[in-house]
C-alpha positions in Angstrom: 70.4 90.5 125.4 71.6 88.7 128.5 73.6 86.3 126.3 75.2 89.1 124.4 76.3 90.8 127.7 77.8 87.5 128.9 79.7 87.0 125.7 81.1 90.6 126.0 82.2 90.1 129.6 83.7 86.7 128.8 85.7 88.2 125.9 86.8 91.1 128.1 87.9 88.6 130.8 89.9 86.5 128.3 91.6 89.7 127.0 92.6 90.7 130.5 93.9 87.2 131.2 96.0 87.3 128.0 97.5 90.7 128.8 98.2 89.6 132.4 99.9 86.4 131.2 102.4 88.4 129.1 103.3 91.0 131.7 107.0 91.0 132.0 107.7 89.4 128.7 109.8 91.1 126.0 108.2 92.3 122.8 110.0 89.4 121.0 108.6 86.9 123.4 105.1 88.3 123.1 105.3 88.1 119.3 106.5 84.5 119.5 103.6 83.7 121.8 101.1 85.4 119.4 102.5 83.4 116.5 102.1 80.2 118.5 98.5 81.1 119.3 97.9 81.4 115.5 99.4 77.9 115.0 97.0 76.6 117.7 94.1 78.3 115.9 93.5 80.7 118.9 93.1 83.7 116.6 91.4 86.0 119.0 94.1 85.5 121.6 96.8 86.1 119.0 95.2 89.4 117.9 95.0 90.6 121.5 98.7 90.1 121.9 99.6 91.6 118.5 97.4 94.7 119.1 98.9 95.1 122.6 102.4 95.3 120.9 101.1 98.0 118.6 99.4 99.9 121.4 102.8 99.8 123.2 104.3 101.4 120.0 106.2 98.3 118.8 105.5 98.9 115.1 107.0 96.2 112.8 105.9 94.6 109.5 106.0 91.1 111.0 103.3 92.2 113.5 101.0 93.5 110.8 101.7 90.4 108.7 100.6 88.1 111.5 97.5 90.3 112.1 96.7 89.8 108.4 97.1 86.0 108.8 94.9 85.8 112.0 92.2 88.0 110.4 92.2 85.9 107.3 91.7 82.7 109.3 88.8 84.4 111.0 87.4 85.2 107.5 87.7 89.0 108.2 89.0 89.6 104.7 89.0 93.4 104.9 91.0 93.4 108.1 93.3 90.8 106.6 94.0 93.0 103.5 94.6 96.0 105.8 97.2 94.0 107.8 99.1 93.0 104.7 99.0 96.6 103.3 100.4 98.0 106.5 103.2 95.4 106.6 104.2 96.4 103.0 104.2 100.1 103.9 106.9 99.3 106.5 108.7 96.8 104.2 107.9 96.9 100.5 110.2 93.9 100.0 108.1 91.7 102.3 107.6 88.8 99.8 105.1 86.8 101.9 102.9 89.8 102.6 103.0 90.8 98.9 102.1 87.3 97.9 99.2 87.1 100.3 97.9 90.5 99.2 98.1 89.7 95.5 96.2 86.5 96.2 93.4 88.4 98.0 93.4 91.0 95.2 92.8 88.3 92.6 89.9 86.8 94.6 88.3 90.1 95.7 89.2 92.3 92.8 89.6 95.4 95.0 90.6 98.8 93.5 93.9 100.5 94.1 95.5 103.8 93.3 98.2 102.6 90.9 101.7 103.9 91.0 103.8 104.8 87.9 106.8 102.6 87.0 109.2 105.4 88.1 107.5 105.5 91.6 107.7 101.8 92.0 111.4 101.8 91.1 112.1 104.8 93.4 110.2 103.1 96.2 112.5 100.1 96.1 115.6 102.2 96.7 116.5 102.3 100.4 116.6 105.8 102.0 120.3 105.4 103.0 121.2 104.9 99.4 119.5 108.2 98.6 121.6 109.9 101.3 124.8 108.4 99.8 123.8 109.5 96.2 123.2 113.0 97.4 126.6 113.2 99.1 128.3 111.7 96.1 126.8 114.1 93.6 127.8 117.1 95.7 131.3 115.7 96.1 131.6 115.4 92.3 130.4 119.0 91.8 132.9 120.2 94.5 135.7 118.2 92.8 134.9 119.8 89.5 135.0 123.3 91.0 138.2 122.5 92.7 139.8 121.4 89.4 138.8 124.7 87.9 140.2 126.7 90.8 143.6 124.9 90.7 144.3 125.4 87.0 141.7 126.6 84.6 143.8 125.6 81.6 145.2 122.2 82.7 142.0 120.9 84.3 139.3 122.6 82.3 138.1 119.4 80.6 138.2 117.4 83.8 136.4 120.1 85.6 133.6 120.3 83.0 133.2 116.5 82.9 133.3 116.0 86.7 130.9 118.9 87.3 128.5 117.8 84.6 128.4 114.3 86.0 127.8 115.7 89.5 124.9 117.9 88.3 123.3 115.0 86.4 123.7 112.7 89.4 122.2 115.4 91.7 119.2 115.9 89.4 118.5 112.2 89.2 118.8 112.0 93.0 116.3 114.8 93.5 113.9 113.4 91.0 114.1 110.0 92.6 113.6 111.5 96.1 110.5 113.4 94.9 109.0 110.2 93.4 109.7 108.3 96.6 107.7 111.0 98.5 104.9 111.0 96.0 104.6 107.2 96.2 104.0 107.4 100.0 100.3 106.9 100.9 98.2 110.0 101.3 97.3 110.8 104.9 93.6 110.6 103.9 94.0 107.1 102.4 91.5 104.6 103.7 90.7 100.9 103.1 87.2 99.4 102.6 86.8 96.7 105.3 83.2 95.8 104.9 81.3 94.0 102.1 78.5 95.6 100.2 80.2 99.1 100.4 78.6 101.3 97.9 79.2 104.9 96.9 76.0 107.0 97.0 75.0 110.3 95.5 74.1 111.7 99.0 74.6 110.7 102.6 71.4 108.6 102.8 70.7 104.9 102.6 67.9 105.6 100.3 70.1 107.6 97.9 70.9 106.2 94.5 74.1 104.1 94.1 77.1 105.5 92.2 79.7 102.7 92.4 80.2 99.4 94.2 83.5 99.1 96.1 84.9 95.7 96.7 86.3 94.9 100.1 89.9 95.9 100.4 89.6 98.8 97.9 91.5 102.0 98.7 89.6 105.4 98.9 90.7 108.9 99.7 88.7 110.6 102.4 87.5 114.1 101.4 85.1 115.1 104.1 82.8 113.8 106.8 79.2 114.4 107.8 78.0 112.5 110.9 78.1 108.8 110.2 78.9 109.4 106.5 82.1 110.1 104.6 82.6 111.6 101.2 85.4 109.7 99.4 87.1 109.3 96.0 87.7 105.9 94.5 90.8 105.0 92.4 88.7 105.4 89.2 88.1 109.1 90.3 84.5 108.5 91.1 83.3 110.3 94.2 80.4 109.6 96.5 79.1 109.0 100.1 79.5 105.9 102.1 79.1 104.8 105.7 82.0 105.8 107.9 82.1 102.3 109.5 82.9 100.7 106.1 86.4 102.1 106.0 89.4 102.5 108.2 92.6 104.6 107.9 95.4 102.8 106.1 98.1 104.3 108.3 97.1 105.9 111.6 100.6 105.8 113.0 103.7 107.9 112.6 104.4 108.5 108.9 108.1 108.7 109.6 108.1 104.9 110.1 107.0 104.3 106.4 109.9 103.5 104.0 
């Protein structure tokens, strides 16, 4: 017991020293220092710095990527997968995070809620492109109406073609926008961070097992009861599991997600 207390206070002291050492540094300098700590294999120190940035509301995909790297080096596979998933939420084109996550998925075979091809394509389109597409489609429709107002006989064909293209473009823009929103993670989406996480028929350790969830798997939180949560897995199986076995995928501002 005394040893555990000493370890706790030593860890707390080291955390305080790390935070005091970066006082006055810019977020970029703190991130660089954390990356250097990872290179030196000082993973706990690096995580203290990276989590301090997040606590100070500096949310960036590179920060979560480095958290994933540090946790992987500590053999915290669940936390590592969580870090890479969060990095990809902020930047779906983050190739290194995607590569590391795919590698961990092959080795751990965790379950995911799969997206349709349309949702995957729509997700890759930047939000500013969607704004441009909406404006362009409305401009085409307005131009077609203008042709009709100027001279119904002379510009009737141009009006019909221009307005039709505008309407079609507008419809495609709306559909794509809806698919982008659908592809965003559900607010109740959680990630399994512990090994031997099993769905049970009731909130009890003695209850019969329903399904074994591999570390890194995604689940949807439905309800809570004390230290237990009722969740749904990607294969639509539902059951109870310990609350400490999962963590929220995105506990931050959803407006930050692309």
